[in-house]
C-alpha positions in Angstrom: 207.4 101.8 292.5 208.3 98.4 290.9 206.0 95.4 291.2 202.9 97.4 292.0 199.8 98.1 289.9 199.4 101.7 288.8 196.4 103.3 290.5 194.1 105.4 288.4 193.7 109.0 289.3 189.9 108.6 289.3 190.2 106.2 292.3 191.6 109.1 294.4 188.9 111.5 293.3 186.8 113.0 296.0 183.6 110.9 296.2 181.6 113.9 297.3 182.2 115.7 293.9 180.0 114.2 291.2 181.6 113.4 287.9 181.3 115.9 285.0 178.3 115.2 282.9 178.5 116.1 279.1 176.2 118.9 277.9 174.1 116.6 275.7 173.5 114.2 278.6 172.4 117.2 280.7 170.0 118.3 278.0 168.6 114.8 277.7 168.2 114.5 281.5 166.5 118.0 281.6 164.1 117.1 278.8 163.3 113.7 280.6 162.3 115.3 283.9 161.1 118.7 282.6 157.7 119.7 281.3 156.6 118.2 278.0 157.3 120.3 275.0 159.8 122.7 276.7 162.9 123.9 274.9 163.8 126.5 272.3 162.0 126.2 268.9 163.8 129.0 267.1 165.7 126.7 264.7 162.5 124.6 264.0 160.5 127.8 263.2 163.3 129.1 261.0 163.5 125.9 259.0 159.7 125.8 258.7 159.6 129.3 257.3 162.4 128.6 254.8 160.6 125.4 253.7 157.4 127.3 253.1 159.2 130.0 251.1 160.9 127.4 249.0 157.6 125.6 248.3 156.1 128.9 247.4 158.9 129.6 245.0 158.7 126.1 243.4 154.9 126.4 242.9 155.3 129.6 241.0 158.6 128.9 239.2 157.4 125.5 237.7 154.0 126.8 236.9 152.0 124.7 239.3 149.8 127.8 240.1 149.2 130.7 237.8 150.6 134.1 238.7 147.2 135.6 238.8 146.3 133.3 241.8 149.7 133.2 243.5 152.5 135.6 242.4 156.1 134.6 243.0 158.1 135.7 246.0 160.1 138.0 243.8 157.0 139.7 242.4 155.6 140.1 246.0 158.8 141.7 247.1 158.8 144.0 244.1 155.2 145.0 245.1 156.5 145.7 248.6 159.2 148.0 247.3 156.7 149.7 245.0 154.2 150.2 247.9 156.9 151.9 249.9 157.3 154.4 247.1 153.5 154.9 246.9 152.8 152.6 243.9 149.4 151.5 245.2 145.8 152.4 244.4 145.3 155.9 245.6 149.0 156.7 245.8 149.2 156.4 249.6 152.7 155.2 250.7 152.9 151.9 252.6 154.3 153.6 255.7 151.1 155.6 256.0 148.9 152.6 255.7 150.9 150.7 258.3 151.0 153.7 260.8 147.2 154.2 260.5 146.5 150.5 261.1 148.9 150.3 264.0 147.5 153.4 265.7 144.0 152.0 265.4 144.9 148.6 266.9 147.0 150.1 269.8 144.4 152.6 270.7 141.6 150.1 270.9 143.7 147.5 272.6 144.9 150.0 275.3 141.3 151.0 275.9 140.3 147.4 276.2 143.1 146.7 278.7 142.1 149.5 281.1 138.5 148.5 281.0 138.3 144.7 280.4 140.9 143.7 283.1 139.0 145.5 286.0 135.7 144.1 284.7 137.2 140.6 284.6 138.6 140.9 288.1 135.3 142.2 289.3 133.5 139.3 287.7 135.9 136.9 289.4 135.6 138.4 292.9 132.0 139.6 293.0 128.9 137.7 292.2 127.0 140.9 291.6 129.5 142.0 288.9 129.4 138.5 287.4 125.7 138.6 287.2 125.7 142.0 285.5 128.5 141.6 283.0 128.6 137.8 282.3 125.3 137.7 280.2 126.2 140.7 278.1 129.7 139.4 277.3 128.6 135.8 276.7 125.9 137.2 274.3 128.1 139.2 272.0 131.3 137.3 272.4 130.4 134.6 269.8 129.2 137.2 267.3 131.6 137.9 264.4 132.5 141.6 264.3 131.2 141.8 260.7 127.7 141.0 262.1 127.5 144.2 264.1 129.8 146.4 262.0 126.8 147.8 260.0 125.1 148.8 263.2 128.2 150.5 264.5 128.6 152.4 261.2 125.0 153.5 261.4 125.5 154.7 265.0 129.0 156.2 264.7 129.6 156.8 261.0 132.7 155.8 259.1 135.3 157.9 261.0 137.9 156.6 263.4 135.5 156.3 266.3 133.6 153.5 264.6 136.7 151.5 263.7 138.3 151.9 267.2 134.9 150.9 268.8 134.7 147.8 266.6 138.3 146.7 267.5 137.7 147.5 271.1 134.6 145.3 271.3 136.6 142.5 269.7 139.4 142.8 272.2 137.2 143.3 275.3 135.4 140.0 275.5 138.5 137.6 275.4 140.4 139.9 277.8 137.6 140.1 280.3 137.0 136.3 280.2 140.7 135.6 280.6 140.9 138.0 283.6 137.9 136.3 285.2 139.4 132.9 284.6 142.7 134.0 286.2 141.0 135.3 289.3 138.9 132.1 289.7 142.1 129.9 289.4 143.7 131.5 292.5 144.2 128.9 295.3 141.8 129.4 298.2 144.6 128.6 300.6 146.5 131.7 299.5 143.4 133.9 300.0 142.7 132.4 303.5 146.4 132.8 304.5 146.3 136.5 303.6 143.0 136.9 305.5 144.4 135.2 308.5 147.2 137.8 308.6 144.6 140.6 308.7 144.6 141.6 305.0 141.6 143.6 303.9 139.5 142.7 300.8 141.3 145.2 298.7 144.7 144.0 299.9 143.8 140.4 299.1 142.8 141.4 295.6 145.8 143.6 295.0 148.5 141.5 296.7 147.2 138.0 296.2 144.6 137.7 293.5 146.1 140.1 290.9 149.6 138.6 290.9 148.2 135.0 290.7 145.9 135.9 287.9 148.6 137.8 285.9 149.6 134.9 283.7 146.0 134.4 282.5 145.6 138.1 282.0 148.7 138.3 279.8 147.6 135.3 277.8 144.2 137.1 277.3 146.1 140.1 276.1 147.9 138.1 273.4 144.6 136.6 272.3 142.9 140.0 272.3 145.4 141.7 270.2 145.1 138.9 267.6 141.4 139.5 267.5 142.1 143.2 267.2 144.2 142.7 264.0 141.6 140.4 262.5 138.8 142.9 263.2 140.9 145.8 262.0 141.2 144.3 258.5 137.5 143.7 258.3 136.7 147.3 259.5 139.1 148.9 257.0 137.6 146.9 254.2 134.2 148.4 254.8 134.6 151.8 256.2 138.1 153.3 255.7 140.0 155.2 253.1 143.5 154.2 254.3 145.0 151.3 256.1 146.3 147.8 255.3 142.8 146.3 254.9 141.8 149.1 252.6 145.0 148.7 250.6 144.3 144.9 250.2 140.7 145.5 249.1 141.6 148.1 246.5 144.3 145.9 245.1 141.9 143.0 244.8 139.5 145.2 242.8 142.3 145.7 240.2 143.5 142.1 240.3 146.8 143.1 241.9 147.4 139.8 243.5 151.0 140.7 244.3 149.8 143.6 246.4 147.2 141.4 248.1 149.7 138.8 249.0 152.2 141.4 250.2 149.5 143.0 252.4 148.5 139.7 253.9 152.2 138.8 254.6 152.8 142.3 256.1 149.7 142.0 258.4 150.8 138.6 259.6 154.4 139.8 260.3 153.1 142.8 262.2 150.7 140.7 264.3 153.6 138.2 265.0 155.8 141.0 266.1 153.2 142.2 268.5 152.8 138.7 269.9 156.6 138.5 270.4 156.5 141.7 272.3 153.7 140.4 274.5 155.7 137.3 275.2 158.6 139.4 276.4 156.3 141.4 278.6 154.9 138.1 280.0 158.4 136.8 280.8 159.2 140.1 282.5 156.1 140.3 284.6 155.6 136.6 285.4 159.0 135.0 285.6 157.6 132.2 287.8 155.1 130.9 285.1 155.7 127.3 284.3 158.2 126.8 287.2 155.8 126.2 290.0 
């Protein structure tokens, strides 16, 4: 039509339909109104890891630190390949060291889960159970495992029972305390609502208390398995003939710093993999965590 002003298409758009928002704007809006610190950290963690490896390489390549105190990444990798072939003190292959250590940690951790979680729930729901278990746990929880390791060796010897018992005790206390804290954090309104509907005490614990306490319990599991790995290395350094801790100790006696660093890195990687696995379990069992 001549003599008329063209009308933009946007003026005829349906006002009920919001305009499209760019992806970056949506991310900024979500971060503005979301919980502080949320978001994916994969790229940041990868960049941090690469930076640390580069700094490690630079410190050894330019001679800032002597190889006796800090071997290069290449020497550490060569020690890893040699350990796989059995080039360690004693001739035990690395796979055997790793499998022995993993079995010890998993056995003690599983035993702690099936015992500490019920004890923690009982402490949170019963004053009698809290009066019985709380003094004992609070007494030995601050004690480092190396403090009572000699006593366990005297009682149980140096076989697998002593090492699993030591790791079990290290895992038990944080897991029981986390379970108790999770039970104590349940809202009383939820418990009263279940009781008003005729739920029994066992039904309240099973259907209300346990699901509400599950995030705290899973967090306690992650903490407990970290304590388990720390205690495992200490136990294997004192009373073991195989395992990652024993491998590191034997290498230090012969000034094999490359094997020591390799063992430390391997222990850290294994512990981190276990933590990632626990995070996946936590997301699967408590998908509502952080969204309520």
